[in-house]
C-alpha positions as CSV (number, residue, x, y, z in Angstrom):
1,X,67.8,-165.2,109.4
2,X,65.1,-163.1,107.8
3,X,61.7,-164.6,107.8
4,X,59.8,-164.3,104.5
5,X,56.1,-163.7,105.0
6,X,53.8,-164.9,102.2
7,X,50.8,-162.6,101.9
8,X,47.5,-164.3,102.6
9,X,44.9,-164.2,100.0
10,X,41.3,-164.1,101.1
11,X,39.0,-165.3,98.3
12,X,36.2,-162.9,97.4
13,X,32.6,-164.2,97.2
14,X,33.1,-164.5,93.5
15,X,36.0,-167.0,94.0
16,X,34.1,-169.5,96.3
17,X,34.5,-172.9,94.6
18,X,32.5,-175.1,97.0
19,X,29.1,-173.9,95.8
20,X,26.3,-175.6,93.9
21,X,25.9,-173.3,90.9
22,X,22.8,-175.1,89.6
23,X,20.6,-177.9,90.7
24,X,20.8,-179.3,87.2
25,X,23.8,-181.7,86.7
26,X,24.9,-182.2,83.1
27,X,24.0,-185.8,82.3
28,X,24.4,-185.7,78.5
29,X,22.8,-184.4,75.4
30,X,19.2,-184.7,76.7
31,X,19.7,-182.0,79.3
32,X,22.7,-180.0,77.8
33,X,20.7,-177.0,76.8
34,X,19.0,-176.6,80.1
35,X,22.3,-177.1,82.0
36,X,24.2,-174.7,79.7
37,X,21.6,-172.0,80.2
38,X,21.6,-172.4,84.0
39,X,25.4,-172.4,84.2
40,X,25.8,-169.5,81.8
41,X,23.4,-167.3,83.9
42,X,25.3,-168.1,87.1
43,X,28.6,-167.3,85.6
44,X,27.2,-164.1,84.1
45,X,26.0,-163.1,87.5
46,X,29.5,-163.6,88.9
47,X,30.9,-161.5,86.0
48,X,33.1,-164.3,84.7
49,X,31.5,-164.9,81.3
50,X,34.8,-164.0,79.6
51,X,36.3,-167.2,80.9
52,X,33.8,-169.2,78.8
53,X,34.1,-167.0,75.7
54,X,37.7,-165.9,75.6
55,X,41.2,-167.4,75.3
56,X,43.7,-166.6,78.0
57,X,46.3,-163.9,77.6
58,X,49.8,-164.9,76.6
59,X,51.7,-166.5,79.4
60,X,54.2,-163.5,79.5
61,X,51.4,-160.9,79.5
62,X,50.7,-158.8,82.4
63,X,47.7,-160.2,84.4
64,X,48.2,-163.7,83.1
65,X,48.4,-165.3,86.6
66,X,45.3,-163.4,87.8
67,X,43.4,-164.5,84.7
68,X,44.4,-168.1,85.2
69,X,43.4,-168.0,88.9
70,X,39.9,-166.7,88.0
71,X,39.8,-169.3,85.2
72,X,40.4,-172.1,87.6
73,X,37.5,-171.0,89.7
74,X,35.3,-171.2,86.6
75,X,36.7,-174.6,85.7
76,X,35.9,-176.0,89.2
77,X,32.3,-174.6,89.0
78,X,31.9,-176.3,85.6
79,X,33.3,-179.7,86.8
80,X,31.2,-179.6,89.9
81,X,28.0,-179.1,87.9
82,X,28.4,-182.3,85.9
83,X,28.0,-186.0,86.5
84,X,31.4,-187.5,87.3
85,X,31.5,-189.5,84.1
86,X,31.2,-186.4,82.0
87,X,33.6,-184.3,84.2
88,X,36.2,-187.1,83.7
89,X,36.1,-186.5,79.9
90,X,36.8,-182.8,80.2
91,X,39.1,-182.8,83.2
92,X,42.3,-182.1,81.3
93,X,41.4,-178.8,79.7
94,X,43.3,-175.9,81.1
95,X,40.7,-173.3,80.5
96,X,37.0,-173.0,81.2
97,X,36.5,-172.0,77.6
98,X,38.1,-175.4,76.5
99,X,35.6,-177.3,78.7
100,X,32.7,-175.1,77.5
101,X,33.5,-175.5,73.9
102,X,34.2,-179.3,74.2
103,X,30.8,-179.8,75.9
104,X,29.0,-177.8,73.3
105,X,30.6,-179.8,70.5
106,X,29.8,-183.1,72.2
107,X,26.3,-182.5,73.6
108,X,24.7,-179.6,71.8
109,X,21.8,-180.6,69.7
110,X,21.9,-177.4,67.6
111,X,21.2,-179.2,64.4
112,X,19.8,-182.4,65.7
113,X,16.8,-183.0,63.5
114,X,15.6,-185.9,65.6
115,X,15.2,-183.6,68.6
116,X,13.5,-181.0,66.4
117,X,11.0,-183.6,65.3
118,X,10.4,-184.8,68.9
119,X,9.7,-181.2,69.9
120,X,7.3,-180.6,67.1
121,X,5.6,-183.9,67.9
122,X,5.3,-183.0,71.6
123,X,3.9,-179.5,70.7
124,X,1.3,-180.9,68.3
125,X,0.2,-183.6,70.7
126,X,0.1,-181.7,74.0
127,X,-3.2,-181.6,75.7
128,X,-4.4,-179.6,78.7
129,X,-5.9,-182.8,80.1
130,X,-7.4,-181.1,83.2
131,X,-4.2,-179.3,84.1
132,X,-4.5,-175.6,84.9
133,X,-4.1,-173.4,81.9
134,X,-0.8,-171.9,83.2
135,X,0.7,-175.4,83.5
136,X,-0.3,-176.2,79.9
137,X,0.9,-172.9,78.6
138,X,4.2,-173.2,80.6
139,X,4.9,-176.6,79.1
140,X,4.1,-175.5,75.6
141,X,6.2,-172.3,75.9
142,X,9.2,-174.3,77.2
143,X,8.9,-176.7,74.2
144,X,8.7,-173.7,71.8
145,X,11.7,-172.0,73.4
146,X,13.8,-175.1,73.1
147,X,12.7,-175.5,69.5
148,X,13.8,-171.9,68.8
149,X,17.2,-172.8,70.2
150,X,17.5,-175.6,67.7
151,X,16.7,-173.4,64.7
């Protein structure tokens, strides 16, 4: 009887799934932009942005299994960075791109005029109120950057 040996695969540091990729858990539309930016930066640092932006190769294409393996790592990172109620709603996507696109469609406030109004209102009513200038400036700059994302 010939013994078949299955090669062992040691995950690279890029394939570690039990990591906290951001301290910001997706809770819904009110923190989607902040969460999406933090997740995107992490995934870019791991050189896996193509899994958020690209469809998989055809199942019969060379490299399909490797692509799907890397995709699964990205999927797990995404799921682990969300509140369970949100992860449950996107659990059945087969690709990280599917999850990413679904979350963007559901929670992005790209054209949310209510949020734009709220940002303008906060910017026009912000006061230094004894805070150091850098705190005041940082708060104002953060509001302005979010407003730009909505335009």
